[in-house]
N, C-alpha and C positions, 0 to 999 in steps of 0.2 A: 656341341649342343645340337639338339633336335635330331639325335640319332634315331633313324627309323621313320622319320617324318614322311619321306617319299614312298615308303612301303605301305602306308595307309591308303586305302582306296577311297580317297576323298570324293571323287567324282560320283561314287555310288550313293553318297549322302546328300542331304539338302539342308539348307538353312532358310531363313525367312524370305529370301529373295531368289531361291533357285538352287542349282547345283553348288556343292560346297568345295569345288575344286580350287577356289581362291583362298581357302583358309590357310594353307601353308605360307602364302605370301603375307597374310595378316600376322601370323605368328612370328615370322622373321622380321616384320616391320616393328613389332614390339621390342625387338633387340637392336634396332637401328641406332646408329650414332646421330642421326638427324632428328632433332626434336619434332619437327613437323611430320615426319614419317611415322614416328612413334605415336603421335597424337591421332593421325589418320587411321593407324592400325587399331588403336584402342576404340576409336569411334566405330570402325567396322565390326569389331568384336561385339560391341553392345548393340549395334544397329542390325546385324544379320545373324551372328552366331548365338547371341544371347538376347535376341530381340524381345523387348518388353518382359524380360525375365524368363522367357521360354528356354527349355533345354531340349536340344535336338541330338541325334546320334553324333553329329559332328562336334557338338559342344562337349559331349562325353569324351570324344577322341582327343580333344584339345587339352584335357586336364593334365596329363603327364608332362606335356610340353610347357604348360603354364607354370608348373612347379619347378621345372628346370630354370625358367626365367627368374623366379623370385629368389632362388638361392645363389644366383650368379652375381657377385658384387660388381662385375664389369658392366652389367646392364643398368641403364639409367631409367628412372621413373618406375621402379619396381613396386612402389606403393600403389600405383594404379592397377597393377596386375594382381596384387594381394586383394584389393577391393573387388576385382572381377572374380577371383576365385571364391571370395566370401559370398558374393551374390549367387554364383552358380551352385555352390554347395549348401547355401543357407536356407533353402526352402523346406519348411516342415509340413508334412501331411499328418494332421491329427486324426483321431478316430472318426470325428464328424465328417472331415473332408473325405476320408476313404469311403464312408458309407454313401456319399453323394456322387461318387464317380460313376459315369455311365460308360457304355462300351466304347464310345468314340474317344473317351478321355483316358482309357487304360494305358495306352502306349505313352502318352505324355506323363502320366503319374509314375509309370515305371522309370522313365528317364529322370524325373526329379529324384526318385529314391536312389537310383544308381549314382547320380551326381553327388547327392549328399554323402553316400557311403564312400565314394572315391575321394572326395575332398577331405572328409573327416579322417580317412585312413592316413592321409599325408599331413594332417594338421600339426603334427609334432614339429615341423620345420618352423612354424611361427614362433615357437619358444626361442629359437636362436635369433630370429629377426627382431625380437623386441628390443635388442641392444645393438641393432645394426647402425653403421655409421651414417646412413642416410636417414634424416629425420622423417622424410616422406614414408619410408618403410616402417619406421617406428610408429608413425601415426596410424597406419592401417593395421598393423599386426595385433594390437590389443583386441579390437573388435572381431578380428578373424578368430582369435583364440576363444573369445567368449561365445562366439556363434557356433564354432565348429568342433572344438576339442571335447573329447569324451570324458575328461577328468576335471570337472569344474573346481574341485578343491585345490588341485595343483595350479590351475589357472589363477585362482584368487591369490594363492601364495606368491606367484610370480609378479602379479600386478602390484601387490603390496611391497614386495622387495624392490621393484623397479622404481616406484614413485619417488622415494627420497633421493635417488641418484640421477633421475632424468633431468637434463638441463633445459629442455624445450617446453615452454608453457603449454602450447597447444597439444603436445604429445601427452603431457601430464593430465590434461583434461580428458584425452582419449582413454587413458588408463582408468580414470574414475568412471567414465561412461561404460567401459567394458565391465567393470565390477557390477554396475547396475544391471547390465544385460545378463550377466551370470545369475544374479538374484532373480530376475524375471523368468529366466528359462529353468531355473532349478529352485523352486520355491522353498525347499527345506533349508537353503542357505541364506534366505532373505534376512533372517534375524542377525546372523553373523555379519553379513555385508552391511546391514543397517547400523550395527554398532560401530563398525569402522568408519562408515560415512559420517555418522554423528560426530565422531572424534575429529575427522577432517573439517567438518563444518564449523567446529569450535576453534581449532588450533592451527589449521594450515596457514602458511606464512603469506599467501597471496589471496586477495579478495576474489579473484577469478576462480581459484581452486575451491574456496569455501562455497561460492555460488554453485559450482559444478556439483559439489557434494550434496548441497541442499536439493538441487534439481533431481539427482538420482535417488535421493532419500524419498522425495515426493513420489517417485515412480514405483519404487520397490518396497518401501517401508514407511508409508505416510504417517503412521502413528508416531514415528520417531522425530517428526518435524517439531521445531520449537513452537510454543503457543503464540509467540509474537513474530511469526515468520515474515509478515509483511514489513514491519519496521526493520527487521534484520536484513532482508533483501534490499530494501531501500537504502540502508546504510552501506551495504556492500557496493551498490551501484554508485553512490556518491564517492566512496573510496576509490573505485576504479576510475571515475572521471578525474579525480584530483591527483591520482598517482602519476609519476612520470612514465612516459611510454616505455614499455619494456622491449629490450632486444630479444631476438629469438634465442640467444645463447646465454643461459643463466649460470652455467656451471663452470667453476674455475679450478676444480680439483684441489682446492686449498683446504685451509682449516676452518672455513666458515661452515655454518650450519647447512645441511643439505637443502637445496632449493625445492620448494613445492610441498612435499608431504611431511608427515610426521613419521619418524622411524617406529618400527614395531616395538611396543612396550613389553616389559618383562612379564606383566600380568596378562598379556594377550594370549588367547588360546593358541597353542602350537599347531602348526599345519605342515603337511609334507612339503618337501621342496619340489621344484619343477622337474620335468623329465629332462634327461641329459640331452637327449636329442631335441529465342524465339525470335525472333524477327530482327534481332540486332545484326547490324552490319559488321563484318570482320574488321578488326582494328589492326594498326601496325604492330608487328611483333614487339613485345616488351615482357620483361620478367615479371612474374606475379608472385614470386617467393624469393626471399633473399638468399643469395648464394653463400653469404657469410655463415648461414646456419647449417650449411652442408646439403641443402636441398638442391636438386637439379633445377635449372631455369626452365620455365615453360614458355612457349610462344603461342600467340593467338593464331588459330588456323580456321579455315572455313568449314570445320566439322562441327557437329552438335556439341561434342565434348569441349572443343576449343572455344566455341562461342559461349557456352555456359560458364567456363572458367573466366573468360573475358568479362562477362556480365558481373560475375561475382567479384572480380578484381575492381571493377568500376564502382560497384555498390559499396565495397569495403575500403575504398581508397581513403587514406587519412585516418582510419579508425585505429585507435590504440589497442582495442580488444574486439576484433571483428567477430569473434565467436560468442560474444556476450548475448547477442540476440538468440542464437541457438540454445544457449543455456536457459534463457528465460522462457523460450517456447517449451523446452523440456520440462521446466518447472510448472508451467501452466498445465501441461498434459498430466503431470503427476497430481496437481491439486484438483483436477477433474471437476467434481460437482461443488467444490467449495467456492461458490460464485462470489460470496462476499469478500473473501481473501483475494481472489483474482481481480475483482473490480477495484479494490483498494490499491493493489499493486500496480495495475494499469493506470489508475488515476495519478499515482506518484510518478510513473514513467512519463505520463503526458505533461507533467509540470517540469520535467527535466530541462535544463538549459541546453542539453545536447540534442540537436535536431535529429540526428540519426536514431537516437533512442526514442524520440517521439514518433518517428516514422514507423519503427518496429512496433511501438505501443498502439498506434492507430490500426495497423494491420492485425495485431493480436486482439484488439478490441472487437474488430469485425468477426474474428473467429469465435470469440467467446459468446457474443450475442447471437450468432447463428446457431450455436449448439445448445445454449442454456437459457432458461427463462430467469428473469430477475429484474430488480429495480435499477435501471441504467440511466436515469436522468442526469446525474452528475457526470458520468462517463461520456455520454453523448454530448453534453455541453462542452466538455473539454476537447472532444474530437472536433466539434464545431469551431473552437477557438483556433485550431490549426489552419483553417481556411484562409486566414488573413496573413499567414506567414509568407515571407518573400521567397522561401525555398519552394520551387514548383513541385518537387516530388512529394513534399509533405502535404501541401494544400491539395494536390491531386489525389493522394492516398486517402485523405479525409473525405473528400467529396465522393469517392467511390464507395467507401464504407457507408456514408449517410444515404446514398442512393438505395442501398439494400434494406434500409431500416423502415421505410414507409412511415407509418404513424409514430414509430418510436423516435424518429428524428426531430420531433417537435421542439425539444430544448435547443436545437441548433437552427431553428427556422430563421431567426434574425441574421445569424451569421451567413446562412445560405443566401438570403436576399441581398445582403451587403456585397457578397462576392459576385452575385449576378449583376448587380447594378454597376459594380466597379469595372467590369470587363464585358461589355456587350459583344465584342468580337469573338468571345469563346462560347456563345450560346449554342452554336452548331459546330460539330466536328466533321471534317471531310477526310476521306481516306483515299489511298492510291487506287483501290478498287472497291466496288460496292457503293451503295447509296450513303448519303450523309446521315448523321445521327445526332440527337440532342446530347449536350454535355451532361455529365453526372450531376452537376449542380442544378441544372434545369429540371432534370428528372426527379431529383431528391425533393425539390421544392414543390413540384407538381404533385408528387405522390403524397404530400402532406395536405393537398387540397388548398394550397396557399395561392391567393389571387395574384401575388407578386410574380408568379411564373407566367402569367398570361402575356405580358409584353414580349417575352422571349419566344413564346409559341407564335405570336402574331408576326414577329420578325422572321421566324422559320418558314412561315407560310408565304412569305414574299420572295423567298430565294428561288432561283431557277429550278432547282430540284428539291422537293419537299423531303425533310428528314423522315426516315422510315418509321420512327417511333412517335411521331406527333400525335397520332390517333390515340395511342395508349395513354399519353400524358393528358390529353383532353378528357379521357374517361375518368382519370383520377380526380380531375378538377371539378367535374360535374357541371352544375348550373353556373358555377363561377366562370366557366369558359364559354358561356353562351354567346358573348360578343364575337367569338371566332366563327360562328356558324356561316356568316356571309362569305368570309374568305375561303372556308372549306368548300362551300357550294360553288363559288366562282372557279376555284382551282380544279374541282372535279369536272366542271363543264369544259375546261380546256384540255383535259386528258385525251390524247390521241388513242384510239382503240386499236392499237397495233400489238405486236408481240410483247412490248414492254408495258402494256396497260396495267397489268396486275400490280407491278412494283410501284407504279406512279399513283394508282387509284386506291389501293388498299389502305394506306394510312388516312386518306381523306374519308373513305367510307367508314373506317373505324371511329373517326372523330364525330361524324354526323350521326352514327349509330348511338354513340354515348350521349350525345346531346338531344337525341330523339327529335331531330330537326326536320319535321314533316314537310316544311316548305321546300326541301331539297328533293322531293319525290321525282320531279321531272328529270333532274340530272341523274339520279340513281337509275331510273327507268331506261335512260339512254345507254347507260353502262350495261344494264341487264340484257337489253336487246342486242347490243353490238359487241358483246364479249368475243374476243378472237379465239381461235382454236387453241393457241398456246396458253396454258394456264387459265383457259376460259372457265373451267369448272370451278376453280378457286375464286375467280372474280365474281361469278354468278352467286356463289355461296355468300360472299361478302355483301353483295347487293341485296340479296334476299333477307339477310339479317338486318340490314338497314331498314328495309321496308317494313319488316315485322316490328322493329323498334318504333317506327313512326306511328303504327296503329292506324286508327280511322283517318288520320291526316293524309294517309297514302291511298285513299280510296280510288284514285284514278288508276292505280296499278291492278285493281281487281281483275279486269279482263285478261291481263297478261298472266296473272297468278293462276286463274282458272285454266288457262291453256296449259300451263306447266304441270298441273296436278293430273292431267289426263295421261301421264306416263307413270302409272303406279308401279311400285316395286323398285323404284330407283331412288338414289340419294337425293337427287334434285327434286323429285316429286315430294318427298317427305319435307324437304326444306321449304318448298313452295307452299305446301299444305299448312305448315306451321305459320308462315307469313300470312297466308290467306285467312286463317283463323284470327290472327292478331288484328288484321285490317278490317275484316268483314263480320267476324263472329258467326260465320256460316258453318256450323258443326256438321250438317248433312253432307256438305261438299267435301269436307276434309276427312271425315271418319273412315270411309272405305279405303282411302289412300293410306292412312296411317295403319290401319289393320293389316293391309297387305305388306307394308313396310316392316311390321312386327314379325313377319314370316320370312324375311330376307335370309339368304345364305350368309350374309356378311354381318358379323357381330356389331360392327360400328353402326350399320344401318338400322339394326334392330334396337340398339340403344337410343339412336336419334328418334325413332318412332315411339319408343316408350316414353321418352321425355316429352315429346309433343302431345301424346295422348294424356299425360298427366296434366298438361296445361289446359286441356278441355274440361277437367274436373268431372263432376257428376254427369255431364252430357256424354261422357265416354264410358259410362258404367257398364255397358254391354261387353267391354273388353276385359272386365275383371277376371273371369276364368282364365283367359289367355295369359294375362300378367301373372296370375297366381301360379300357372304352370312353369313360368320362367324362374321362379324362386329356387328351383333345384338345378338351374343351368350351371354348367361347369365354369363359365366365365363370370368371375366375381363381380366385375363392374356392371355387367348386364343384370345380375341378380339385384344389385343395389338400385339401379335405375328402375327396374321392374317393381321392386318393393315400394319405392317412393311413389311411382305412378299408381300403384294399386291403392295406396292410402288416399291419393288425390282424387281418384275416380269413385272410390267406394266409401271412404271415411272410416274404414275398419283398421284398427291400429294393432291389434294383438299379434297377428301373424306378420305384419309389416315390421314392427319393432323387433321381434325375434330375429328376423332375417337380417335387419340392419345391424343389430348388436353382434351377430355372428360374423358378419363381414368386418366390423370394427376390429375384432380380435384377430382376424385373419390377415388383414392388410391395413397398416397404419395410414396409408395414403388415401383411403376412402373416408377418413374420419371427418373431414370438413363437410363433405357431401352428406354424410349421415347426420352430423350435428345440425346442419341447416334444416333437415327434415324434422328432427326432434324439436328444434326451436319453433318451427311453424306449427307443430302439433299442439303446443301449449304446455302448461305446467306438468313437469314430470313428477309423478307421485313419489313422495318420500318413501324410502325403503325399497323401491323397485329396482330391478336390474339396471334399467337405464340410468337412474339416479346414481347408482353405485359406479357405473362406468364413467359418467360425466364428472363426478367428484374425484375419482381416481386420476382422471386426466388433469384436472385443475391443480392437484397437489404434486404432480410430477414436475421435477425441475428440468428434466431433459426435454428439448423440443421434440415433438412427435415425429418430425421428418428429418431430424439431424442424421447426417451420414458421416461415417469415417472416411476421410480421403476425398470428399467431394461435397458439393452443395449446389443448390439452384438459386437463381437470382431472386425468386419470390418466396423462398422458404420461410423467412422470418414473417413476412406478410401473411402467408397461409397459416402459420402456427398461431399468430396473434388473432387471426380471424377465428380459428378453432376455439381458442380460449373464450373469446367474446360470445360465440354461439353456445358454448357449454353453459356459461353464466346465464345467458338469455333463456335457454331451455329450462334451467333450474328455477329461474325467477317466474317463468310462466307468462311471458309477454306475447306469446304466439296465440294461435287459435286452435281450439279443440282440446283433446285430452289423450293421454297415452294409457288410460285405464282400460 
């Protein structure tokens, strides 16, 4: 094995962390008899040689040696190597990707293409591995074939042949998943695969396999799903809960019906045969897969791969069907915009007697609500019911989901308040490093504007170190949190103005800003004057925002603000001018400063100046030509800010609305800002371009900021805000007209 490995000039290549001269040691480690060494080697391959999916020259050089490993029956844990090869060779560059590649990315794109070609050329070996004695290999081989082999019809034939004789339940699910992958990659085969999956969904002998077939059917041929898919899936889940726990080995080679699938029927279309050829601590070593099934035992190691495996083992401990959650997630992905079906299915899961199934359902409910708009009152109420469950993981998962819902969490308000009252000790969370923070329950209730969150915030303000997010919570409570102004003011007066001042003062300043607590002007002025050098600019910005929010109540700050505006062209001058206008209303003092800020070399500073000029309204009409000139600027956000300011200072809407609607189409993330302006302008005329855009947004089921593979903590709030603004603009509750 590894013939010629020492002849490769590894030192001339690099991986994610420098010279690749350690790669031979990693490859040999994959063949080690020591499980911990194998685990460490696999971790090194993913961490350096195939870092975050990247393909380097050394990654390409590894491919022949990785194939040597997967075909040697004496090597243990070959399933992990098959998965590594699948990842290395499974990256597709479509025509759109190729068109977007710039010069700096050419080498990387070429590496991906060469990796795909090299692994695909050797993919025939996976045909042999699909019947390997090691179930771990058999588990990885189907997806490798579906992803890499050039003859999908032959792959499908092999998957169908193997299913009736495969003894391991999890491997059978992988065979079905692979069929779905083939259909997605080769759309002309989708109908054929869908027909087979439909038969499996009706006739397979295990509820898990029927659920797997439905999940893949939803992904690749959703029209083939039964009309009553929700009760069907609910019935399968009940059947899985009531069935005796299955052992990994289902095949006895006797005269019984083959386990798992249904054999190919005589009236099926004939097909050609196959080719011949995070933060968790490491735990004590323990097996995470039964050796009775033929899998090699794994040990927990201090590697990322090892810790992820340990976490998975802990999460799935005691589950009769740990893969059920993955199947349900796949089904939800396939159901896509069928929000009603997905909501009904999750509601059924949330009523399950199985706590683990409810934990999965809570998490999937969060994913659904983040991506899709819909009526979620019942679902949210059911999530709220989980807050009282004695299982801490379930209650914690529910509170985290509710935290992200803001106003949509209203059906769970009483449940949140009950949880808050039951455990005052959990109001604030402390960490090994960094400042303390409010618990999810406190934040969820505060984001509803519910006064029952105020005692928790009052308690947080009495702790030695104030939670970093207290100010934001106060902002959502608004006037309800007014009783906290005294404590915020007192704590701000106690802040030492040293290098840690920003971290200690910023949450207090944010809270006072939200409450517009003008009586705190002396304390804020002390911070403004004494801001230290370290993060002093940030601290002054926060103090100026507070003074601006106080308005005329902060008139004692006027001399200080006038002094700050004498440094025109700087960010601090713009911020001071904005505050001075809010406090004194002296347009003559601030206008020259803001005009100069509009000419800054920094886009951020120009945007700030434009926003501040808009706040002056008609008193800044003289800057209209300058703002109009920015409507053609290359920076989209500056164009939006300039357009809004132009309307505010001139009252002219035609050119403003045109610029705003263009930006709306170019970048979905500006839509809230645009809609705010349209709502303030007043009734949008029926039949206008603006009305069409707003109504199109309102009928869209997909959230405007939904992202595949990621999300922001305020995404739901921002999207719901957008919908409210669109309705307001169409109702015409603002001022002015867009005619």
